[in-house]
C-alpha positions in Angstrom: 285.4 83.6 4.4 287.4 87.0 6.3 286.5 87.2 10.1 285.4 90.5 11.8 288.6 92.2 13.6 288.0 94.0 16.6 290.8 95.4 18.4 291.4 92.7 20.8 289.9 89.7 18.9 288.1 88.3 15.5 285.2 86.7 15.2 283.9 84.1 12.6 280.1 84.2 12.3 279.7 82.4 8.9 278.2 79.2 10.3 276.2 81.0 13.2 272.5 81.4 13.3 273.0 84.6 15.5 275.7 86.7 13.6 277.9 89.9 14.2 274.9 92.7 14.2 274.5 95.9 15.7 272.2 94.5 18.3 274.8 92.4 19.8 277.7 95.0 19.3 275.8 97.8 21.3 274.7 95.2 24.2 278.4 93.8 24.2 279.5 97.4 25.0 276.9 98.6 27.3 277.0 95.0 29.5 281.2 94.9 29.5 281.1 98.3 31.2 280.0 96.7 34.7 282.6 94.2 36.3 281.5 90.3 37.0 283.1 87.2 38.7 280.7 84.7 36.6 278.8 85.4 33.4 276.3 83.5 31.3 275.1 84.7 27.8 272.2 82.8 26.8 271.8 82.2 22.9 275.7 83.3 22.2 275.4 82.8 18.4 278.9 83.4 17.1 280.2 84.2 20.6 280.4 88.0 19.9 278.8 88.9 23.5 280.8 86.8 25.6 284.1 87.9 23.7 283.4 91.2 24.5 282.6 90.7 28.3 285.7 89.1 28.6 288.0 91.6 27.3 286.7 94.3 29.6 286.6 92.0 32.8 288.8 89.5 34.5 285.9 87.3 35.4 284.6 83.9 33.6 281.8 83.8 30.9 280.0 80.7 30.2 278.1 80.9 26.8 275.1 78.7 25.7 273.3 77.9 22.1 270.8 75.1 20.6 272.3 75.5 17.8 275.6 72.9 17.2 277.2 74.6 14.4 277.0 78.1 16.6 278.3 76.1 19.2 281.0 74.7 17.0 281.9 78.3 15.2 282.1 80.2 18.9 283.9 77.6 20.5 286.6 78.5 17.7 286.5 81.9 17.9 287.0 81.6 22.3 290.1 79.2 21.4 291.9 82.2 19.5 290.7 85.2 21.6 293.3 85.8 24.3 290.8 84.8 27.1 290.2 81.0 25.8 290.8 80.0 29.3 287.9 82.1 31.0 285.5 81.3 28.1 283.5 78.3 27.5 280.4 77.3 25.3 277.9 74.5 26.1 275.1 72.8 23.4 272.6 73.5 26.1 269.3 75.1 25.8 268.3 77.5 29.1 265.3 74.9 30.4 268.3 72.4 30.6 270.6 75.2 32.5 268.4 76.0 35.1 268.0 72.0 35.8 271.8 72.3 36.8 272.2 72.9 40.4 276.0 74.7 40.3 274.8 77.1 37.2 274.7 80.5 39.6 275.8 83.7 38.1 276.2 87.5 38.8 275.5 88.5 35.7 273.1 87.1 32.7 273.0 88.7 29.3 270.9 87.9 26.7 270.3 89.2 22.9 267.1 87.2 22.3 265.0 85.7 19.5 262.9 88.8 18.5 260.3 88.3 15.5 257.9 87.5 18.1 254.8 87.8 15.5 256.0 87.5 11.9 256.4 85.0 9.7 258.2 82.0 9.9 261.7 81.5 8.0 262.0 79.0 5.7 265.6 78.6 7.3 264.7 76.4 10.2 268.2 77.2 12.0 267.5 81.2 11.3 263.9 80.2 12.6 265.0 79.0 15.8 267.4 82.1 16.3 265.0 84.5 15.6 261.2 83.5 16.5 260.6 83.8 20.4 259.1 80.7 21.4 261.1 78.3 19.4 263.5 77.4 21.5 263.5 80.2 24.3 260.4 82.5 25.1 260.7 85.7 27.3 258.6 83.8 30.0 261.8 81.6 30.1 264.2 84.3 30.3 262.7 85.6 33.0 262.4 82.4 35.0 266.2 82.0 34.0 267.1 85.4 36.1 265.1 84.0 39.0 266.5 80.5 38.9 270.2 81.5 37.7 271.4 85.0 39.2 272.4 85.5 42.7 270.7 88.0 45.0 272.6 91.4 43.9 273.2 89.8 40.1 271.7 91.9 37.0 270.3 90.9 33.7 271.1 92.6 30.9 269.0 92.0 27.6 268.2 93.7 24.1 264.6 94.0 23.1 262.7 95.9 20.4 261.5 99.0 21.7 257.7 97.7 21.2 257.9 94.7 23.3 260.4 95.7 26.3 257.8 97.4 28.4 255.9 94.1 28.5 259.2 92.5 29.3 259.9 95.1 32.1 256.3 94.1 33.4 257.3 90.5 33.8 260.0 91.3 35.5 259.1 93.4 38.0 256.2 90.8 39.0 259.0 88.3 39.8 260.9 90.9 41.9 263.1 92.6 39.6 263.5 96.4 39.5 264.8 98.3 35.7 268.0 99.9 37.2 269.4 101.2 34.1 268.2 101.4 30.2 269.9 102.2 26.7 267.2 103.5 24.3 268.4 103.2 20.9 267.4 104.5 17.2 268.7 103.9 14.2 269.5 107.4 13.1 269.4 110.8 15.0 266.1 112.3 15.8 264.3 109.0 15.0 262.1 106.8 17.3 263.3 104.3 19.0 264.0 100.8 17.6 265.7 99.0 20.3 266.0 98.9 24.3 268.6 97.7 26.3 267.3 97.2 30.3 269.3 95.9 33.2 267.4 94.2 36.1 268.5 93.5 39.3 266.3 92.9 42.8 267.8 95.9 44.7 265.3 98.8 44.1 267.4 101.8 42.7 267.2 105.7 43.8 266.8 106.7 40.3 266.6 104.4 36.9 269.8 105.7 34.7 268.6 106.2 31.2 270.7 107.0 28.3 269.9 107.1 24.3 272.1 106.4 21.6 271.8 106.7 17.9 273.5 104.5 15.5 274.1 106.6 12.5 274.0 110.3 11.9 271.6 111.4 9.2 274.8 111.4 6.8 274.1 107.7 7.5 277.7 107.4 8.9 277.7 105.9 12.5 277.4 108.8 15.0 280.3 110.3 17.1 278.5 108.6 20.2 277.7 105.2 18.6 281.6 105.4 18.2 282.6 106.6 21.3 280.4 103.8 22.7 281.9 101.3 20.7 285.7 102.7 20.7 287.0 99.9 23.0 286.2 97.4 20.6 286.4 98.9 17.0 288.6 100.4 14.8 288.2 103.4 12.6 284.5 103.2 12.0 283.0 105.4 9.6 
C-alpha cells in the first residue's frame, strides 16, 4: 500500500474509516491559514487535517477518533512526520473529551459525518464514520464548541451545503457568529456542494466569504484549487 505524498509529509489511510479526500484537504488548507496554540481535530481518521495544521503552525494538535484502527494509523502517520512532538492522537469520543477538565483549545476543526438521512452502510466502521448521530451529532459538535473553546477560539467545520444553514443557526443560538466561509463546488459554474464555516463568539464587522471550484470544466483541477492547496501538493493536474 503506497502512501499519499504531500510536500512535507506522507499519509497512509488504508486502515482508516476517514481516508484522504477532497473535503479533508480543503478543510486542512483552509484551517491552516490561521495560527493557533492548541488545536483539536475531532474525528481525525488517518490524521490528514491534523498534519496539515501542524505543517503551517507552531502550535500543538490533539486528534481524537472512536475507531481503533484509525487511531493506530493516525499515530503512525504522526510519528513519521517532522512534527511528531506536537501531534497527539487519542482513542476517544467527543463526549469523553468534554468531560475532561483540562481540555481547552483555541482552535477546533472537524470534518464530521454527513450522510444524515442516507441508508446505513453495511460496513459498520464506515457507518460510524459517515452517518451523523452514530458516533457524533451536529448538536454534540455545537456543545463541544461551547465547552472546549476559549473565549476567542475559532471552530472550523465542513458540511454539505444544504445542511450548513441549519448548523449555522444552531451555533448562533449558542452565541457563536459566522466569521468566514468558503463555498465549494465540484466544477466551475456548478451549484455548491460543500461549505466550510468558521465560528467565533466575537461578532464580525463583515463575514469574509470566498468561493472555490475544485475542478475546471475540462475535469482537471482548477487553478484556484491548485493555488489554494499549493503549500501541500506537488504537481496537481
